[in-house]
KEVOGU-880234 format. One record per residue (C-alpha): residue in three letters; x, y, z. Coordinates in steps of 0.25 Angstrom, whole numbers, padded with zeros to 4 digits, m for minus. Layout:
<dogus>
  nugu      u      v      w
   ALA      X      Y      Z
...
</dogus>
This chain:
<dogus>
  nugu      u      v      w
   UNK   0099  m0005  m0001
   UNK   0111   0001   0005
   UNK   0125  m0005   0003
   UNK   0125  m0011   0017
   UNK   0115  m0021   0012
   UNK   0118  m0035   0007
   UNK   0123  m0038  m0007
   UNK   0111  m0046  m0009
   UNK   0102  m0035  m0006
   UNK   0110  m0026  m0015
   UNK   0108  m0036  m0026
   UNK   0093  m0037  m0024
   UNK   0092  m0021  m0024
   UNK   0100  m0021  m0037
   UNK   0089  m0031  m0043
   UNK   0078  m0022  m0037
   UNK   0085  m0010  m0044
   UNK   0086  m0017  m0057
   UNK   0071  m0021  m0057
   UNK   0067  m0007  m0053
   UNK   0076  m0001  m0065
   UNK   0069  m0011  m0074
   UNK   0055  m0007  m0071
   UNK   0047  m0007  m0084
   UNK   0041   0005  m0090
   UNK   0036   0001  m0103
   UNK   0024  m0008  m0101
   UNK   0014   0003  m0097
   UNK   0001   0001  m0105
   UNK  m0011  m0002  m0097
   UNK  m0024  m0006  m0104
   UNK  m0034   0005  m0103
   UNK  m0043   0014  m0112
   UNK  m0036   0026  m0117
   UNK  m0041   0039  m0110
   UNK  m0043   0032  m0097
   UNK  m0049   0041  m0086
   UNK  m0037   0038  m0076
   UNK  m0023   0035  m0081
   UNK  m0012   0031  m0072
   UNK   0002   0033  m0078
   UNK   0016   0032  m0073
   UNK   0026   0023  m0067
   UNK   0027   0013  m0056
   UNK   0022   0022  m0045
   UNK   0009   0024  m0053
   UNK   0009   0009  m0057
   UNK   0009   0005  m0042
   UNK   0023  m0003  m0042
   UNK   0025  m0007  m0028
   UNK   0010  m0008  m0024
   UNK   0008  m0022  m0029
   UNK  m0004  m0029  m0034
   UNK   0000  m0026  m0049
   UNK  m0010  m0027  m0060
   UNK  m0009  m0037  m0071
   UNK  m0004  m0033  m0085
   UNK   0009  m0025  m0088
   UNK   0015  m0031  m0075
   UNK   0028  m0023  m0077
   UNK   0020  m0010  m0075
   UNK   0016  m0016  m0061
   UNK   0003  m0008  m0060
   UNK  m0003  m0010  m0047
   UNK  m0018  m0010  m0042
   UNK  m0013  m0003  m0030
   UNK  m0007   0009  m0038
   UNK  m0012   0023  m0036
   UNK  m0019   0024  m0049
   UNK  m0027   0011  m0048
   UNK  m0031   0015  m0033
   UNK  m0035   0029  m0038
   UNK  m0043   0023  m0050
   UNK  m0050   0013  m0041
   UNK  m0053   0024  m0030
   UNK  m0059   0033  m0040
   UNK  m0066   0024  m0049
   UNK  m0058   0026  m0062
   UNK  m0064   0018  m0073
   UNK  m0055   0021  m0084
   UNK  m0041   0019  m0078
   UNK  m0028   0017  m0085
   UNK  m0015   0012  m0078
   UNK  m0003   0012  m0087
   UNK   0007   0016  m0076
   UNK   0019   0007  m0076
   UNK   0031   0003  m0068
   UNK   0044   0010  m0073
   UNK   0037   0020  m0082
   UNK   0044   0033  m0084
   UNK   0038   0046  m0090
   UNK   0041   0042  m0104
   UNK   0035   0028  m0102
   UNK   0022   0034  m0097
   UNK   0022   0044  m0109
   UNK   0024   0032  m0119
   UNK   0016   0021  m0113
   UNK   0006   0025  m0103
   UNK  m0002   0037  m0109
   UNK  m0011   0028  m0118
   UNK  m0023   0028  m0109
   UNK  m0024   0043  m0107
   UNK  m0034   0051  m0115
   UNK  m0044   0062  m0115
   UNK  m0053   0055  m0105
   UNK  m0042   0053  m0095
   UNK  m0045   0060  m0082
   UNK  m0034   0056  m0073
   UNK  m0019   0053  m0075
   UNK  m0010   0049  m0064
   UNK   0005   0048  m0066
   UNK   0018   0045  m0058
   UNK   0030   0044  m0066
   UNK   0045   0049  m0066
   UNK   0051   0040  m0056
   UNK   0056   0031  m0067
   UNK   0061   0042  m0075
   UNK   0069   0047  m0064
   UNK   0076   0034  m0063
   UNK   0070   0030  m0049
   UNK   0074   0016  m0050
   UNK   0088   0019  m0053
   UNK   0089   0029  m0042
   UNK   0084   0019  m0032
   UNK   0094   0009  m0037
   UNK   0105   0019  m0035
   UNK   0100   0022  m0021
   UNK   0098   0008  m0016
   UNK   0111   0003  m0021
   UNK   0120   0014  m0023
   UNK   0120   0021  m0009
   UNK   0117   0036  m0006
   UNK   0126   0043  m0015
   UNK   0121   0035  m0028
   UNK   0107   0037  m0023
   UNK   0109   0052  m0022
   UNK   0115   0052  m0036
   UNK   0104   0044  m0042
   UNK   0093   0053  m0036
   UNK   0101   0065  m0042
   UNK   0101   0059  m0056
   UNK   0086   0056  m0055
   UNK   0083   0070  m0052
   UNK   0091   0074  m0064
   UNK   0082   0065  m0073
   UNK   0070   0070  m0067
   UNK   0073   0084  m0070
   UNK   0077   0081  m0084
   UNK   0070   0070  m0092
   UNK   0059   0067  m0083
   UNK   0054   0081  m0084
   UNK   0053   0080  m0099
   UNK   0047   0066  m0099
   UNK   0036   0071  m0089
   UNK   0033   0083  m0097
   UNK   0031   0074  m0109
   UNK   0023   0064  m0101
   UNK   0014   0074  m0094
   UNK   0011   0081  m0108
   UNK   0007   0068  m0114
   UNK  m0002   0065  m0103
   UNK  m0009   0078  m0104
   UNK  m0010   0077  m0119
   UNK  m0017   0063  m0118
   UNK  m0026   0066  m0106
   UNK  m0029   0080  m0107
   UNK  m0041   0080  m0097
   UNK  m0034   0071  m0086
   UNK  m0030   0075  m0072
   UNK  m0015   0071  m0072
   UNK  m0009   0067  m0058
   UNK   0006   0065  m0058
   UNK   0010   0058  m0045
   UNK   0024   0059  m0039
   UNK   0033   0050  m0031
   UNK   0034   0048  m0016
   UNK   0047   0048  m0008
   UNK   0053   0035  m0007
   UNK   0059   0036   0007
   UNK   0056   0040   0021
   UNK   0068   0046   0026
   UNK   0074   0042   0040
   UNK   0064   0030   0039
   UNK   0064   0016   0043
   UNK   0073   0010   0032
   UNK   0085   0004   0039
   UNK   0092   0001   0026
   UNK   0092   0007   0012
   UNK   0096   0021   0007
   UNK   0101   0031   0016
   UNK   0091   0043   0019
   UNK   0100   0052   0011
   UNK   0097   0043  m0001
   UNK   0082   0042   0003
   UNK   0081   0057   0004
   UNK   0087   0058  m0010
   UNK   0078   0049  m0016
   UNK   0066   0056  m0010
   UNK   0071   0069  m0015
   UNK   0072   0063  m0029
   UNK   0058   0059  m0028
   UNK   0055   0074  m0024
   UNK   0062   0079  m0036
   UNK   0055   0069  m0045
   UNK   0041   0073  m0039
   UNK   0044   0088  m0041
   UNK   0047   0086  m0056
   UNK   0035   0077  m0058
   UNK   0026   0087  m0051
   UNK   0032   0099  m0059
   UNK   0030   0093  m0072
   UNK   0016   0087  m0068
   UNK   0011   0101  m0064
   UNK   0017   0108  m0076
   UNK   0008   0099  m0085
   UNK  m0004   0102  m0076
   UNK  m0004   0088  m0069
   UNK  m0007   0086  m0054
   UNK   0005   0081  m0046
   UNK   0002   0072  m0034
   UNK   0014   0071  m0024
   UNK   0014   0058  m0016
   UNK   0026   0061  m0007
   UNK   0017   0066   0005
   UNK   0008   0053   0003
   UNK   0020   0044   0004
   UNK   0026   0052   0016
   UNK   0030   0042   0027
   UNK   0028   0030   0018
   UNK   0041   0030   0010
   UNK   0051   0019   0011
   UNK   0057   0019   0025
   UNK   0045   0024   0031
   UNK   0037   0016   0041
   UNK   0025   0013   0031
   UNK   0031   0014   0017
   UNK   0023   0015   0005
   UNK   0035   0014  m0004
   UNK   0043   0001  m0007
   UNK   0058   0001  m0005
   UNK   0067  m0009  m0012
   UNK   0060  m0022  m0014
   UNK   0070  m0032  m0020
   UNK   0059  m0043  m0022
   UNK   0050  m0033  m0030
   UNK   0060  m0022  m0035
   UNK   0050  m0015  m0044
   UNK   0042  m0012  m0032
   UNK   0053  m0004  m0025
   UNK   0051   0011  m0022
   UNK   0037   0011  m0026
   UNK   0024   0014  m0018
   UNK   0017   0002  m0011
   UNK   0002   0000  m0012
   UNK   0000   0009   0000
   UNK   0009   0019  m0007
   UNK   0000   0019  m0019
   UNK  m0013   0020  m0011
   UNK  m0009   0029   0000
   UNK   0002   0037  m0007
   UNK  m0001   0039  m0021
   UNK  m0016   0037  m0021
   UNK  m0019   0048  m0011
   UNK  m0010   0058  m0019
   UNK  m0018   0055  m0032
   UNK  m0031   0056  m0025
   UNK  m0027   0070  m0020
   UNK  m0026   0076  m0034
   UNK  m0035   0067  m0042
</dogus>
């Protein structure tokens, strides 16, 4: 990932970055009865990208049977479960394409969204290929987007969720740190860049938490659950760059969904 790596590796990373940036955000519909008791909304982290064992139908959404919403529904015997979360979805995509299964009978809504809006894929492309200076600049740009358009888009989305599901307990889950600093990685970003990426996640989570609580929703912080299991840790629950499966890059593994996200949801649901 650093300039010291081979040209061939850099070309592979460019391909991976292109695929990450091309993640679809439109094919979000999932068959379910309107007013399902539990509705899982959101982006790739909600859908379970990176966890494998993807469900049939809407293949571009990459919904996994190992995603935390599916695990929670199975553990709690949810009989009316809708799972419209989709890879690449931003707040506007959730607003326009994922709310159809909400209704007066909905009792639980979970949601992870905001990373795509912040330009997460573009940030990681800059960090992987552009060195520390470009990485820091990309993170700063993402923070500005989070403070501007994302705040407005989250407010519109959260208001719409409450309007459509007035009786629901709405849980908004955040994002984990990507990197374990001073960890086991011998190549890749410098720790200064890794720390900047983690700080960007902190800022994104803080904004999401603030808007969620302002709308009366419950915010679930997953960073402590993933602590010690980030990229460059000895037992990572996050995927680094995968040139063979680029869409999986920088997403939780199946253990990350089961041991990171699911416990965070269980604590507040």
